[in-house]
Residue frames as qw, qx, qy, qz and C-alpha x, y, z in Angstrom:
[[0.537, 0.095, -0.412, -0.730, 4.46, -3.10, 34.14],
 [0.659, -0.074, 0.650, -0.371, 1.89, -5.65, 35.12],
 [0.372, -0.004, 0.877, 0.305, 1.35, -8.79, 33.05],
 [0.423, 0.694, 0.567, -0.129, -1.97, -7.53, 31.49],
 [0.175, 0.908, -0.111, -0.365, -0.32, -4.40, 30.13],
 [0.258, -0.479, 0.746, 0.384, 2.65, -6.38, 28.87],
 [0.428, 0.270, 0.848, 0.157, 0.38, -8.77, 27.04],
 [0.339, 0.835, 0.379, -0.209, -1.68, -5.92, 25.65],
 [0.003, -0.816, 0.359, 0.454, 1.38, -4.13, 24.37],
 [0.355, -0.188, 0.836, 0.375, 2.35, -7.24, 22.43],
 [0.405, 0.547, 0.731, 0.049, -0.99, -7.15, 20.58],
 [0.237, 0.945, 0.154, -0.166, -0.80, -3.47, 19.58],
 [0.728, 0.240, 0.086, 0.636, 1.78, -2.32, 17.22],
 [0.324, -0.692, -0.185, 0.618, 3.54, 0.86, 18.38],
 [0.054, -0.410, 0.361, 0.836, 4.10, 2.48, 14.91],
 [0.622, 0.608, 0.396, -0.295, 2.06, 3.07, 11.84],
 [0.039, -0.553, 0.606, 0.570, 3.76, 2.20, 8.58],
 [0.857, 0.425, 0.234, -0.174, 2.98, 0.88, 5.17],
 [0.365, -0.415, 0.645, 0.528, 5.47, -0.52, 2.63],
 [0.717, 0.632, 0.102, -0.276, 4.96, -0.12, -1.11],
 [0.500, -0.332, 0.656, 0.458, 7.27, -2.14, -3.33],
 [0.617, 0.706, 0.006, -0.348, 7.37, -1.37, -7.03],
 [0.599, -0.261, 0.656, 0.378, 9.31, -3.76, -9.35],
 [0.476, 0.631, -0.295, -0.536, 9.98, -2.94, -13.00],
 [0.750, 0.015, 0.652, 0.112, 9.58, -6.19, -14.91],
 [0.124, 0.576, -0.453, -0.669, 11.37, -5.37, -18.17],
 [0.089, -0.012, 0.940, 0.329, 10.55, -8.68, -19.79],
 [0.085, 0.586, 0.804, -0.053, 6.81, -8.29, -19.15],
 [0.093, 0.371, 0.216, 0.898, 6.94, -4.46, -19.63],
 [0.489, -0.701, -0.458, -0.244, 5.09, -3.96, -16.32],
 [0.038, -0.452, 0.558, -0.695, 5.42, -2.35, -12.99],
 [0.631, -0.364, -0.685, -0.031, 4.38, -4.88, -10.29],
 [0.135, -0.514, 0.295, -0.794, 3.18, -3.06, -7.20],
 [0.589, -0.398, -0.696, 0.101, 2.56, -4.44, -3.74],
 [0.200, -0.616, 0.213, -0.731, 1.30, -2.48, -0.78],
 [0.557, -0.229, -0.756, 0.256, 1.68, -3.85, 2.66],
 [0.296, -0.551, 0.137, -0.768, -0.38, -2.50, 5.53],
 [0.096, -0.064, 0.860, -0.497, -1.21, -3.72, 9.03],
 [0.174, -0.386, -0.859, -0.288, -4.53, -5.58, 8.91],
 [0.193, -0.645, -0.617, 0.408, -6.07, -3.78, 11.78],
 [0.082, -0.460, 0.059, 0.882, -5.15, -0.33, 10.39],
 [0.133, -0.023, -0.680, -0.721, -6.66, -1.15, 6.98],
 [0.202, -0.508, -0.835, -0.052, -9.80, -2.63, 8.52],
 [0.162, -0.604, -0.430, 0.651, -10.22, 0.48, 10.71],
 [0.053, 0.354, -0.217, -0.908, -9.90, 3.00, 7.89],
 [0.175, -0.158, -0.790, -0.566, -12.23, 0.97, 5.66],
 [0.196, -0.574, -0.766, 0.212, -14.82, 0.88, 8.43],
 [0.067, -0.584, -0.182, 0.788, -14.55, 4.67, 8.80],
 [0.058, 0.241, -0.491, -0.835, -14.74, 5.22, 5.01],
 [0.476, -0.110, -0.682, -0.545, -17.48, 2.76, 4.32],
 [0.290, -0.176, 0.657, -0.673, -19.69, 2.66, 7.47],
 [0.792, 0.118, 0.160, -0.576, -22.52, 0.81, 5.85],
 [0.759, 0.354, -0.538, -0.093, -20.33, -2.10, 4.69],
 [0.881, -0.443, 0.165, 0.031, -19.24, -5.09, 6.76],
 [0.314, 0.794, -0.514, 0.088, -15.41, -5.05, 6.91],
 [0.840, -0.376, 0.390, -0.020, -13.58, -8.27, 7.65],
 [0.431, 0.703, -0.554, -0.112, -10.14, -8.85, 6.05],
 [0.295, -0.371, 0.863, -0.174, -9.54, -12.00, 8.12],
 [0.692, 0.243, 0.620, -0.280, -12.59, -13.91, 6.80],
 [0.202, -0.196, 0.716, 0.639, -11.77, -15.25, 3.33],
 [0.233, 0.559, 0.792, 0.074, -15.44, -15.68, 2.53],
 [0.092, 0.902, 0.251, -0.340, -15.70, -11.86, 2.34],
 [0.539, -0.220, 0.393, 0.711, -12.85, -11.64, -0.14],
 [0.287, 0.537, 0.570, 0.551, -14.88, -10.34, -3.12],
 [0.153, -0.926, -0.322, -0.125, -16.48, -7.54, -1.17],
 [0.525, -0.723, 0.106, 0.437, -13.20, -6.63, 0.45],
 [0.560, 0.163, 0.425, 0.692, -11.41, -6.53, -2.96],
 [0.133, 0.784, 0.413, 0.444, -13.78, -3.70, -3.94],
 [0.367, -0.922, -0.117, 0.034, -13.22, -1.70, -0.80],
 [0.668, -0.420, 0.267, 0.554, -9.41, -2.16, -0.81],
 [0.487, 0.349, 0.455, 0.659, -9.20, -1.25, -4.51],
 [0.003, 0.882, 0.320, 0.346, -11.33, 1.93, -4.12],
 [0.508, -0.844, -0.006, 0.170, -9.44, 3.04, -1.05],
 [0.656, -0.337, 0.336, 0.586, -5.89, 2.43, -2.27],
 [0.429, 0.458, 0.456, 0.631, -6.53, 3.80, -5.81],
 [0.119, -0.944, -0.236, -0.198, -7.90, 7.02, -4.13],
 [0.523, -0.819, 0.145, 0.186, -4.78, 7.34, -2.03],
 [0.562, -0.357, 0.517, 0.538, -2.13, 6.47, -4.60],
 [0.623, 0.763, 0.065, -0.157, -1.25, 7.72, -8.07],
 [0.681, -0.233, 0.468, 0.512, 1.62, 6.99, -10.46],
 [0.431, 0.857, -0.150, -0.241, 3.24, 9.00, -13.25],
 [0.812, -0.129, 0.444, 0.357, 5.55, 6.82, -15.32],
 [0.486, 0.037, 0.420, 0.765, 8.09, 8.50, -17.66],
 [0.044, 0.140, -0.067, -0.987, 5.92, 11.69, -17.67],
 [0.473, -0.202, -0.554, -0.655, 2.60, 10.06, -18.31],
 [0.544, -0.219, 0.482, -0.651, -0.12, 9.35, -15.68],
 [0.456, 0.060, -0.864, -0.207, -0.87, 5.61, -15.36],
 [0.706, -0.330, 0.179, -0.601, -3.72, 3.95, -13.56],
 [0.046, -0.289, 0.952, -0.088, -2.76, 0.62, -11.93],
 [0.720, -0.133, -0.517, -0.443, -4.94, -2.44, -12.38],
 [0.564, -0.434, 0.539, -0.452, -5.98, -4.08, -9.06],
 [0.468, 0.206, -0.853, -0.104, -4.95, -7.75, -8.94],
 [0.754, -0.444, -0.454, -0.170, -6.12, -8.69, -5.43],
 [0.257, -0.709, 0.471, -0.457, -5.05, -8.94, -1.77],
 [0.782, -0.053, -0.608, 0.130, -3.59, -11.55, 0.52],
 [0.516, -0.778, 0.182, -0.311, -3.47, -11.59, 4.28],
 [0.744, 0.220, -0.523, 0.353, -0.14, -12.75, 5.72],
 [0.426, -0.209, -0.575, 0.666, 0.13, -12.84, 9.57],
 [0.071, -0.666, -0.446, 0.594, -0.72, -9.35, 10.80],
 [0.008, -0.441, 0.302, 0.845, -0.47, -7.73, 7.37],
 [0.672, 0.594, 0.419, -0.137, -2.46, -7.31, 4.21],
 [0.314, -0.271, 0.551, 0.724, -0.61, -7.35, 0.95],
 [0.551, 0.689, 0.347, -0.319, -2.50, -5.67, -1.95],
 [0.517, -0.136, 0.583, 0.611, -1.32, -6.11, -5.51],
 [0.430, 0.815, 0.119, -0.371, -1.51, -3.90, -8.60],
 [0.625, -0.009, 0.501, 0.598, 0.05, -3.84, -12.00],
 [0.296, 0.792, -0.060, -0.530, 0.78, -1.10, -14.55],
 [0.787, 0.225, 0.480, 0.315, 1.29, -2.44, -18.09],
 [0.490, 0.811, 0.162, 0.276, 3.00, -0.88, -21.10],
 [0.281, -0.919, 0.270, 0.065, 6.23, 0.11, -19.35],
 [0.903, 0.336, -0.150, 0.221, 9.11, -1.15, -21.54],
 [0.519, 0.251, -0.338, 0.744, 11.60, 1.21, -19.88],
 [0.427, -0.826, -0.349, 0.114, 11.54, 3.02, -16.54],
 [0.417, 0.471, -0.113, 0.769, 13.22, 6.41, -16.52],
 [0.117, -0.236, 0.380, -0.887, 11.17, 8.33, -14.01],
 [0.393, -0.484, -0.775, -0.106, 8.40, 7.36, -11.58],
 [0.174, -0.318, 0.253, -0.897, 6.47, 9.99, -9.74],
 [0.406, -0.374, -0.834, 0.004, 4.39, 8.50, -6.93],
 [0.369, -0.455, 0.161, -0.794, 1.68, 9.96, -4.68],
 [0.576, -0.172, -0.793, 0.100, 1.20, 7.77, -1.62],
 [0.297, -0.400, 0.295, -0.815, -1.11, 9.03, 1.11],
 [0.683, -0.204, -0.685, -0.151, -2.19, 5.54, 2.30],
 [0.599, -0.496, -0.580, 0.242, -3.53, 5.67, 5.82],
 [0.218, 0.177, -0.195, 0.940, -2.65, 9.33, 6.28],
 [0.445, -0.422, -0.202, -0.764, -6.34, 9.86, 6.94],
 [0.794, -0.342, -0.500, -0.047, -6.19, 7.27, 9.65],
 [0.683, -0.590, -0.128, 0.411, -3.24, 8.24, 11.83],
 [0.169, 0.974, -0.153, 0.000, -1.24, 11.52, 11.72],
 [0.399, -0.683, 0.595, 0.141, 1.92, 9.58, 12.63],
 [0.909, 0.317, 0.272, 0.011, 1.59, 7.28, 9.53],
 [0.130, -0.638, 0.597, 0.469, 4.80, 6.63, 7.64],
 [0.880, 0.425, 0.155, -0.144, 4.85, 5.20, 4.13],
 [0.416, -0.478, 0.638, 0.438, 8.00, 3.47, 2.89],
 [0.762, 0.609, 0.010, -0.220, 8.36, 3.20, -0.99],
 [0.516, -0.395, 0.668, 0.364, 10.87, 0.90, -2.63],
 [0.707, 0.636, -0.073, -0.299, 11.38, 0.92, -6.47],
 [0.599, -0.323, 0.650, 0.337, 13.50, -1.72, -8.12],
 [0.667, 0.697, -0.131, -0.227, 14.70, -1.50, -11.74],
 [0.728, 0.431, -0.499, 0.187, 17.05, -4.35, -12.67],
 [0.706, -0.145, -0.505, 0.476, 19.71, -4.44, -9.97],
 [0.108, 0.307, -0.187, 0.927, 19.10, -0.88, -8.89],
 [0.365, -0.650, -0.662, 0.074, 16.92, -0.20, -5.79],
 [0.028, 0.371, -0.132, 0.919, 15.78, 3.20, -4.60],
 [0.348, -0.557, -0.730, 0.190, 13.85, 3.85, -1.38],
 [0.057, -0.422, 0.061, -0.903, 12.09, 6.82, 0.23],
 [0.210, -0.433, -0.760, 0.437, 10.46, 7.28, 3.57],
 [0.143, -0.513, -0.303, -0.790, 7.33, 9.54, 3.39],
 [0.129, -0.276, -0.692, 0.655, 6.27, 11.03, 6.72],
 [0.016, -0.772, -0.613, -0.167, 2.66, 12.25, 6.87],
 [0.624, 0.602, 0.320, -0.381, 1.71, 14.65, 5.28],
 [0.078, 0.572, -0.644, -0.502, 4.59, 14.24, 2.67],
 [0.793, 0.235, 0.520, -0.213, 3.06, 12.04, -0.06],
 [0.688, 0.724, -0.023, -0.049, 4.86, 12.85, -3.28],
 [0.471, -0.601, 0.529, 0.370, 8.25, 11.68, -4.56],
 [0.713, 0.643, -0.211, -0.181, 10.01, 11.24, -7.94],
 [0.756, -0.305, 0.504, 0.285, 12.40, 8.36, -8.52],
 [0.460, 0.794, -0.302, -0.259, 14.89, 8.84, -11.41],
 [0.872, -0.156, 0.425, 0.188, 16.84, 6.09, -13.08]]
């Protein structure tokens, strides 16, 4: 492999994965949700979905406009059913860390977590090989599930 191709391969990530972490905060009676995506993947799907909008997740000056796009996209691709009741998360914001974007949501009014049905099709419309990892934490118990496109639905039981 020549040096150019080696350097190019270091810039491109060879897999397409998101990580969603859901933590039940019993004291606050909330579900704290964070969604981690690769910055370039999220930017690319936002450009495809909103072609008339300037998309720049690296430039902090565009934060407010990017909040709106991220919120609309992720809330369209994810849904939550908590203890048998559909719940809409509240978007908190996003933060760029290295090559990733962390997006934050919260669901209030969850004193106890017995079941959590999640629909997560984040970036399935971008890459057919997309994988979405979901981790749910309740107290000291942690459950995880790998969702391979097109599988988007899973129920966690505690």
